[in-house]
C-alpha positions, 0 to 999 in steps of 0.5 A, spaced: 489 389 569 482 387 566 481 395 567 487 397 563 486 392 558 479 395 557 481 402 557 486 400 552 481 397 547 477 403 548 482 408 547 484 404 540 477 404 538 476 411 539 483 412 536 481 408 530 474 412 530 478 418 529 482 416 524 476 414 520 473 421 521 479 424 519 479 420 513 472 421 511 473 429 512 479 429 508 476 425 502 470 430 503 475 436 502 478 433 496 471 432 493 470 439 494 477 441 491 475 437 485 468 440 485 471 447 485 476 445 479 471 443 475 467 449 476 472 454 474 477 450 470 474 452 463 477 459 465 484 460 462 490 459 467 497 456 468 498 449 470 497 448 478 503 446 482 499 441 486 492 439 487 491 441 494 495 448 494 494 450 487 499 455 485 502 457 492 509 454 490 510 458 484 508 464 488 513 462 494 518 461 489 518 468 487 518 471 494 524 466 496 528 469 489 526 476 492 522 478 485 516 481 484 510 477 485 506 482 480 511 480 474 509 473 475 501 476 474 504 480 468 507 474 465 500 470 466 496 476 463 500 476 457 500 469 456 493 467 458 489 474 456 485 479 459 482 474 464 485 468 468 484 464 474 489 461 480 488 456 485 489 457 493 487 451 496 479 451 495 479 458 493 479 461 486 482 468 484 480 471 478 485 476 475 483 481 470 485 487 466 479 488 462 477 495 463 470 495 462 470 490 468 475 494 472 470 500 471 464 496 473 467 493 479 471 498 482 466 504 481 460 500 484 459 500 492 456 493 491 462 489 491 465 489 497 473 487 499 474 480 499 474 476 506 481 473 505 484 479 505 480 482 510 482 477 515 489 477 513 490 484 515 485 485 520 490 481 525 497 479 523 499 473 527 493 474 532 495 481 533 490 486 531 493 490 525 488 494 520 482 491 524 476 494 520 479 501 518 477 504 511 482 500 507 479 493 510 472 494 512 467 490 508 460 492 510 458 498 506 454 501 512 460 501 517 465 503 511 461 509 509 460 511 517 468 512 517 469 515 511 464 520 513 467 522 519 474 522 515 472 526 509 472 533 512 480 532 514 482 531 507 478 536 504 481 541 499 480 547 503 483 543 509 489 541 506 490 548 503 491 550 510 497 544 511 502 547 506 506 550 512 507 544 515 509 541 508 514 546 507 517 546 514 518 538 514 521 538 507 525 544 509 528 539 514 530 534 508 533 540 505 538 542 511 540 534 511 541 534 504 546 540 505 550 537 510 550 531 505 553 535 500 558 539 504 561 533 507 561 529 500 558 523 502 552 519 499 545 519 501 540 513 501 534 517 498 529 512 500 531 512 507 531 520 507 524 521 504 522 515 509 524 520 515 520 526 511 514 523 510 513 519 517 515 526 520 509 529 515 504 524 517 506 525 525 505 532 525 500 534 520 495 528 522 497 527 529 500 533 532 507 530 534 514 532 532 518 526 531 524 529 527 527 523 524 532 526 520 535 528 527 533 523 532 532 515 532 525 512 533 522 505 533 516 507 528 520 506 522 522 499 524 516 497 526 512 499 520 517 496 516 516 489 520 509 490 519 509 490 512 513 484 511 509 480 516 503 483 512 506 480 506 508 473 508 501 473 512 497 474 505 501 470 501 504 464 505 498 460 509 503 456 512 508 461 514 506 462 522 506 454 523 513 453 521 518 454 527 523 457 524 519 463 523 516 464 530 522 469 532 520 474 526 512 473 528 513 475 535 517 481 532 511 483 528 506 482 533 510 487 538 511 492 532 503 492 531 502 493 539 507 498 539 503 502 533 496 501 536 499 503 543 502 509 541 495 511 537 491 509 543 495 514 547 495 520 542 488 519 541 487 519 549 491 525 550 488 529 544 481 528 547 483 529 554 486 536 552 479 538 548 475 536 553 479 540 558 478 546 553 486 546 552 489 549 545 490 543 540 493 543 533 488 544 528 490 537 525 487 531 522 486 528 529 483 534 531 478 534 525 476 527 526 475 527 533 470 533 532 467 530 526 466 523 530 463 527 536 457 529 531 455 522 530 449 520 533 452 515 537 460 513 538 460 506 541 466 502 543 467 499 537 467 506 533 473 507 538 477 501 536 475 503 528 479 510 530 485 506 532 484 502 526 485 508 522 490 511 526 495 505 524 492 505 517 494 513 516 500 512 520 503 506 515 499 508 508 500 516 509 508 515 509 510 508 506 507 509 499 509 517 498 516 515 500 516 510 495 513 514 490 518 520 491 524 515 491 522 512 485 521 519 482 528 521 484 531 515 481 527 516 474 529 523 474 537 521 475 536 516 469 533 521 464 537 528 464 532 531 459 526 530 463 530 532 469 532 539 465 525 540 463 521 539 470 527 543 473 526 549 468 518 549 470 520 549 478 524 555 476 519 558 472 514 557 478 517 557 484 524 561 483 528 562 489 522 562 494 523 558 500 516 557 501 511 553 496 504 556 496 498 552 494 497 556 488 504 554 486 502 546 486 497 547 481 502 551 476 507 545 476 503 541 471 509 537 468 512 535 475 505 532 476 506 528 469 512 526 472 509 524 478 503 520 475 508 517 470 512 514 476 506 511 479 504 508 472 511 504 472 512 503 480 505 503 483 507 503 490 500 500 492 500 495 486 493 493 486 486 491 489 481 486 490 473 485 490 469 479 492 464 477 487 458 473 489 454 473 483 455 470 476 459 474 471 461 475 464 468 478 463 471 479 456 466 473 454 468 468 459 462 466 464 465 466 471 460 463 476 459 467 483 463 466 489 470 468 487 475 473 489 477 478 483 484 482 483 485 488 479 492 490 478 494 497 476 502 494 476 500 489 471 495 493 466 500 499 466 506 495 464 502 492 458 503 494 451 496 494 449 494 499 454 501 503 454 506 503 448 513 502 450 510 501 457 517 500 460 519 507 457 519 513 462 515 518 459 511 523 463 508 526 456 503 520 457 499 524 462 500 531 458 493 534 458 492 533 451 494 526 451 488 520 450 486 518 457 488 511 460 481 508 460 481 504 466 487 501 466 491 506 470 489 507 478 494 507 483 490 510 488 484 505 486 477 507 483 470 509 485 468 510 492 473 506 495 479 510 492 484 512 497 482 518 501 489 521 502 491 521 494 490 529 494 494 529 501 500 525 498 501 528 491 501 535 495 506 532 499 510 529 493 510 536 489 513 540 495 518 535 496 520 534 489 520 542 487 524 544 493 529 538 491 529 540 484 530 548 486 536 547 490 540 540 489 543 536 483 543 529 484 547 523 481 546 516 482 552 512 485 554 507 479 553 499 481 546 499 484 540 495 481 534 498 479 530 492 481 524 493 485 523 490 492 516 487 493 514 488 501 507 488 499 508 495 497 513 496 492 520 500 493 527 501 490 531 495 492 538 499 492 535 505 496 536 510 490 543 512 493 545 518 490 551 523 490 548 530 492 551 537 490 549 544 491 545 547 485 550 552 481 545 557 478 547 560 471 548 567 470 
């Protein structure tokens, strides 16, 4: 009994000591948050929702209401000016629309991707996702090595050779639309272009025929699940600790495993075929493996990087282009005058040809303007961020180093100060003789970390749109919204549901 009493006394003292330590730690953390507030509160910004969580509650409300987080950022930019701050726990995030700062930071290699975003994209709920691939790598040397390996696969000479595949896959969409037109049913254009862009990236990049317009595949659902999980992982620090979310979290982990397992299999099969001297497709995967083999050393870590980039290309090479195409179709259907003008250009350049050539793409200047304007109003990847270590002055406001700086092309592209009547869809903004936007339009980011696949994406988008305009009339089904669904990337909420009919040519 005496021993039990002694143990109980010891346990109670230990528990009390632990409570005291936790209390001291909490006080220390509170003091640190207060220090951060004092350090940065001279910067304009909206009132915090709470001392600890900062502005988290506001952003969670926006997500719960299925609104676009970037619209809240736009509202704050118009209220507080070219630079403002928001708080997450002890972290400070500075938003800026200042063109000079945008140029200074994004055009320089010395500002790395921020650690917070890296960590949230490296893993999704404990399962490796984008890892240290091109989008997330923070170390410049590590990133530069990967970019050097990837660059040849995206050169203009190499992309020119992919026109056959672009035409072939776009032709399958035209066949599907012919079925829709003949059956007089409605078409969800977002779903259809999603199938095409995923078909294209699988074929062009990895030599795999998915044929998603004719058969089912787990990949579209896996990509959608990963993107949704990515959004919650970035914006809600407590998401994974709520039991009601655990079923979804397991689905996200399984989706990540599927994508990485598939990538490992395809890379292994291609390497084996190349080692055995078999004939292999001249696609991006072959090019990457060949270029990587010329490196002085390829470590196990480098192999993992290849898998990281497989997932990056598989998702980014499909999702953003599909969303751009869907938004473009939506806006052309809403603006008959613009539709008529771009269709006339396609008729003049392409005529009745089935295969569109690389040279044809260069002549489709107005279509290029339409696609650029689509990305201005609906940038499918709405922004980027950098970690700023040293002190900085932005538009006359001194900001101590140690903050994350976010640049949103969505926000700047929708501001009256940069674009007159910003919500009006007007491709003439990008006419060759029009004044060029000064570091306020960057749907593919800017500088050394700009999107490697932007030429690939725009070639694909032009081929698909040119064939669609050449062959079909499309009309939006009444009653659908023109709202944006924010899943990290931006997509049309209603899916752009259209009635399709074969185009009637005038004699």
